[in-house]
Each structure stands twice: as structure tokens, then as C-alpha cells.
C-alpha positions in Angstrom: 4.4 18.0 -6.4 2.6 14.9 -7.7 -0.9 16.2 -8.4 -0.5 15.6 -12.2 0.3 11.9 -11.5 -2.6 11.5 -9.2 -5.0 13.0 -11.8 -3.5 10.9 -14.6 -3.8 7.6 -12.7 -7.4 8.5 -11.6 -8.4 9.0 -15.2 -6.6 5.9 -16.3 -8.5 3.7 -13.7 -11.9 5.4 -13.9 -13.3 3.0 -16.5 -15.7 0.0 -16.6 -13.0 -2.1 -18.3 -9.3 -2.0 -17.5 -7.2 -1.9 -20.7 -3.9 -3.8 -20.1 -2.2 -2.1 -23.0 -3.1 1.4 -21.7 -1.6 0.6 -18.3 1.6 -0.7 -19.9 1.9 2.1 -22.5 1.4 4.8 -19.8 4.3 3.6 -17.8 6.5 2.9 -20.9 5.9 6.6 -21.8 7.5 7.4 -18.5 10.7 5.7 -19.5 10.2 2.2 -17.9 11.1 -0.9 -19.8 8.7 -3.8 -20.6 10.5 -6.0 -18.1 9.8 -3.5 -15.3 6.0 -3.5 -15.9 4.4 -6.8 -15.0 0.6 -7.3 -15.6 -1.0 -10.5 -14.5 -4.7 -11.3 -14.6 -5.8 -13.7 -11.8 -9.3 -15.4 -11.6 -10.9 -16.0 -8.2 -14.3 -17.4 -7.1 -15.9 -14.0 -7.4 -14.4 -12.7 -10.6 -11.0 -11.6 -12.0 -8.5 -8.8 -11.2 -5.4 -7.4 -12.8 -2.3 -7.4 -10.7 0.2 -4.7 -11.5 3.8 -4.8 -10.4 6.2 -2.0 -11.4 9.9 -1.8 -10.6 11.7 1.6 -10.6 15.4 0.8 -10.8 17.8 2.7 -8.6 21.5 3.6 -9.0 22.8 1.0 -6.5 20.1 -1.6 -6.4 20.9 -5.2 -5.5 20.0 -6.4 -9.0 23.2 -4.8 -10.2 25.4 -5.9 -7.3 24.7 -2.7 -5.2 24.0 -2.5 -1.5 21.0 -0.2 -1.4 17.8 -1.8 0.0 14.6 -2.2 -1.9 11.5 -0.5 -0.7 8.0 -2.0 -1.3 5.0 0.1 -1.9 1.7 -1.9 -1.9 -1.7 -0.4 -2.8 -4.2 -2.4 -0.8 -7.9 -2.7 -1.7 -10.7 -5.0 -2.5 -11.6 -3.3 -5.8 -11.4 0.0 -7.6 -15.1 -0.3 -8.6 -18.3 -2.0 -7.6 -20.0 -2.3 -11.0 -22.9 -2.9 -11.8 -24.1 -1.7 -8.3 -21.9 1.5 -8.4 -20.6 3.6 -11.3 -17.2 5.1 -11.0 -14.2 4.7 -8.8 -15.0 3.8 -5.2 -13.4 5.1 -2.0 -11.5 1.7 -1.8 -9.5 2.7 -4.9 -7.3 5.1 -2.9 -4.6 2.6 -2.3 -4.3 1.7 -6.0 -4.4 5.3 -7.1 -1.7 6.4 -4.6 0.6 3.5 -5.3 0.5 3.8 -9.0 0.8 7.7 -8.8 3.9 7.1 -6.8 5.3 4.8 -9.4 4.5 7.3 -12.1 6.3 10.2 -10.2 9.3 8.0 -9.5 9.6 7.0 -13.1 9.3 10.6 -14.2 12.0 11.6 -11.7 14.2 8.8 -13.0 13.7 10.0 -16.6 14.9 13.5 -15.6 18.1 12.1 -14.0 16.9 11.9 -10.4 17.5 8.2 -9.7 17.2 6.9 -6.2 19.9 4.7 -4.7 17.7 1.6 -4.3 14.9 -0.2 -6.2 11.3 0.7 -5.5 8.8 -2.1 -6.2 5.1 -0.9 -6.5 2.3 -3.5 -6.5 -1.5 -3.4 -6.5 -4.4 -4.9 -8.3 -7.2 -3.5 -10.4 -10.8 -4.7 -10.5 -13.7 -2.4 -11.5 -16.3 -5.2 -10.8 -15.7 -6.2 -7.2 -18.5 -7.3 -4.9 -19.7 -5.4 -1.8 -19.7 -6.9 1.7 -21.6 -5.9 4.8 -19.4 -4.4 7.5 -19.8 -2.2 10.6 -20.0 0.7 10.8 -20.2 1.0 7.0 -20.1 -1.5 4.1 -16.6 -2.6 2.6 -15.5 -3.6 -0.8 -14.9 -7.3 -1.2 -12.2 -8.8 -3.5 -12.7 -11.2 -6.4 -9.6 -13.1 -5.0 -8.7 -14.3 -1.6 -6.1 -12.7 0.7 -3.6 -15.5 0.3 -3.5 -14.9 -3.4 -3.4 -11.2 -3.0 -0.4 -11.5 -0.6 1.3 -13.9 -2.9 1.1 -11.5 -5.9 1.8 -8.3 -4.1 4.5 -9.0 -1.5 7.9 -9.5 -3.1 10.8 -11.2 -1.2 13.1 -8.4 -2.5 11.2 -5.8 -0.4 13.3 -5.0 2.7 10.5 -2.7 4.1 6.9 -2.2 3.0 4.6 0.7 3.0 1.0 -0.6 2.7 -1.6 2.0 1.5 -5.2 1.4 2.2 -8.4 3.4 2.4 -9.1 3.5 6.1 -12.3 5.6 6.2 -14.9 3.1 7.2 -14.4 3.4 11.0 -14.8 5.7 14.0 -11.2 5.0 15.2 -9.5 7.9 13.4 -11.4 11.0 12.4 -9.1 13.4 10.6 -8.8 13.9 6.9 -5.5 13.1 5.1 -3.4 10.1 5.9 -2.0 8.4 9.0 0.8 6.1 9.9 0.5 2.8 11.7 3.1 1.5 14.1 5.6 -0.7 12.5 4.6 -4.4 12.4 7.2 -7.2 12.2 6.9 -10.9 12.8 3.9 -10.6 15.1 5.1 -7.6 17.1 3.5 -4.2 17.0 6.6 -1.9 17.4 6.9 1.8 18.2 6.1 4.3 15.5 9.2 5.0 13.5 10.6 8.5 14.4 12.1 8.8 10.9 8.7 8.3 9.3 7.1 10.7 11.7 9.7 13.4 10.8 9.1 12.9 7.0 5.3 13.0 7.5 5.3 16.3 9.4 7.7 17.8 6.8 5.4 16.7 4.0 2.1 17.6 5.5 3.2 20.7 7.5 1.1 19.4 10.4 1.6 17.3 13.5 1.8 13.6 12.6 -1.3 11.4 12.6 -1.0 7.9 13.9 -3.4 5.0 13.2 -4.2 2.9 16.3 -4.0 -0.8 15.5 -4.7 -3.9 17.6 -3.4 -7.5 17.7 -6.5 -8.5 15.7 -5.4 -6.3 12.8 -2.1 -8.0 12.3 -3.5 -11.5 12.2 -4.4 -13.1 8.8 -7.8 -12.8 7.3 -9.7 -16.0 7.5 -9.6 -16.5 11.3 -13.1 -15.0 11.8 -11.8 -12.2 13.9 -12.7 -8.5 13.4 -10.1 -6.5 11.4 -10.1 -2.8 11.0 -9.2 -3.5 7.4 -6.6 -5.2 5.3 -3.9 -2.6 5.7 -1.4 -4.8 7.6 -2.1 -8.1 5.8 1.3 -8.0 4.1 2.9 -8.3 7.5 1.5 -11.9 7.8 3.6 -13.2 4.9 7.0 -11.4 5.3 9.9 -10.8 7.6 10.2 -7.3 6.4 8.9 -4.4 8.6 5.5 -3.1 7.4 3.9 0.2 8.0 0.4 1.1 7.1 -0.4 4.4 5.3 -4.0 4.9 6.0 -6.1 7.3 3.8 -8.5 8.9 6.3 -11.6 11.1 6.7 -13.4 12.8 9.6 -16.5 10.7 9.2 -17.0 7.0 8.4 -17.2 6.6 4.7 -18.2 3.3 3.0 -15.5 1.6 1.0 -18.0 1.2 -1.9 -19.0 4.9 -1.9 -18.2 6.8 -5.1 -17.1 10.4 -5.5 -15.0 10.0 -2.4 -11.4 10.1 -3.7 -9.8 13.3 -2.4 -7.0 14.1 -4.8 -5.2 16.5 -2.6 -5.0 14.0 0.2 -3.7 11.3 -2.1 -1.2 13.8 -3.6 0.1 14.4 -0.1 0.4 10.7 0.5 2.4 10.3 -2.7 4.8 12.9 -1.8 5.3 11.1 1.6 6.0 7.9 -0.3 8.6 9.6 -2.5 10.4 11.1 0.4 10.5 7.9 2.2 11.8 6.1 -0.9 14.6 8.7 -1.2 15.7 8.4 2.4 15.3 4.6 2.7 17.6 4.0 -0.3 20.2 6.2 1.3 20.0 4.3 4.6 18.6 7.4 6.3 15.1 6.1 7.2 14.6 3.2 9.7 11.3 1.5 10.1 12.3 -0.1 13.4 15.2 -0.4 15.9 16.7 -3.8 15.1 18.6 -4.2 18.4 15.5 -3.4 20.4 13.5 -5.9 18.3 16.1 -8.6 19.0 15.9 -7.8 22.7 12.1 -8.1 22.6 12.4 -11.5 21.0 15.0 -12.7 23.5 12.8 -11.5 26.4 9.4 -12.7 25.2 10.0 -15.1 22.4 8.7 -15.3 18.9 5.2 -14.0 18.1 5.2 -15.4 14.6 2.3 -17.6 15.5 0.2 -14.5 15.0 1.0 -14.6 11.3 -0.9 -17.9 11.2 -4.6 -18.8 11.4 -3.9 -20.1 14.9 -5.2 -23.2 16.6 -8.2 -24.6 14.8 
């Protein structure tokens, strides 16, 4: 159960001004060291945002000459708030809330003696004053910094696989409440949905798995003037690691800038999924893709890494 952590993070972020010390003190109280909590304020053309990167050390992590792989969890969003236009946390804050709640739960587990095999690196950014941008069918949250900067600060080369969490409510593509998995994306290929992740999802939710449909457009970088469902798979444009989107979903199209729309029980369910994946991944029991089949695809059809670029200009 991770409802306590979701509520704590929600209250921590539901503020007009983010307090860096409060963020650090919160995670230090969970038993993490200063060196495992990195806060970095970055200024862009439309304002500033606070990047947060938290490392939860495992038993056999690579940093201590172990062999267990490192899992990356990225909370994707434009901003957690749209002040002064909107008061309170917006729908777009789901990614940050879920990622940081997962970090909190993992840190709590570690403090009680339940250490995972591998490291887990959690990254997101916090901006309570992000702009709003027009988007169809509903408006989105913009970000004070560009996507290149966001990827640079959130995607870590130590991550051997990445779960990217993003509010995915502003569409008519998926219409169930809860969360959905995307197919695995790696080096320009949209691969089959991981059976291991589907198994974990149905165990956690007690329901049949929900899969987010994605297109080639969605795995290309922002800035190419092509329609994207949202930014959930942007980490895949800057890494060789397999990336899976964890989409927080609703039955109806909800604007990313709408307030009062963060459903804590849906987020708690997503946090439990992240925890279970982290356990299994560090033990080598959760595969994001079939490596042999991927190599066969490349040998048959060549590299698709050009889809990670802005293309011919």
C-alpha cells in the first residue's frame, strides 16, 4: 500500500512556491543521504523549474561493483501548477506525484530492511507557475524549459530501462480510468508490449491489462512540428535503454491544466505497479523487450534511430 506516500507528496507539492529544503528534508527523513537527493533549479525562456533526482540504493547495485541493473522512473509533465491562471495542482502533476511517491515508498521499504537488488533512480521536475498551451481536444500544460533540457536533466545513462509516467487524459484515444502501459520503445522501434509488465499490471490492478496505443509520431522528438499524443515517450529519443510509458488515464478528455483532477487511488495503484516492477527488474525477472528479436529486427530492416532526430530539415 502506498496511499500514505501519495497523500504526503500531494500535500508537499500543493503550494504556490516549492521549498527546496522541505523536499530534501522529506526524503532525508525517509533515510536517504544528501548525496542521493539532487535538486537543481533550471531557468528557461518561460520561467524556472526545480529538477529532482533521487537515487534509492540497492543491495547489488553497479555503484558497489554489483551486477543488478538500474531502473529509471521518470515523472513526465509540463508543470505541477498553472499559477496565476489556476490555483492548486493541475492534472499534469500526476507524473511528478507518482514518481516521487514511488521514491518515498522505496526509501521507506529500504529503511525497514527491504532493499532491492539494484538501484532505482527517480527523476522529475517541479514548477507551480507553468504556462498553458492550446491543444486539441483539450488544452495542455506547457513547460518553462525546452524538451532537450528536460531530457538532459531527467534521463540518466545509468538507467538500463525506463518507466516514464505522464498524465494522458487529454485525448479520445484511451477512455478508461486508471493507468495504461505503452508498448516498449527502443532506438526508433515500437516493440511488442512486455508480457512481464502485463503480468505485473494485472496482479496489481486485479483487472485485465490496459494498453496505450502509440504511433510513430509519438516517439519522435518534440520540435519537429508533428502532432504528439503527449510527451510520455520523449525519454526514448535520447537513450538506448528500452522505455515504457505509464499513462495515467480517464474515461473522458481532461485538460492538463485542470485542477481538482488528481485521483489519488489511481496514482496509488500506479505507484504499487512501479514498486513491483522495480523489485522484479533488479532480480532479473522482468524483461522490457526480447533482445534477440530486437537484434533480428535490426538485421532485417536496419536501424530506425533516425526517428530519434528532428529528421530532414
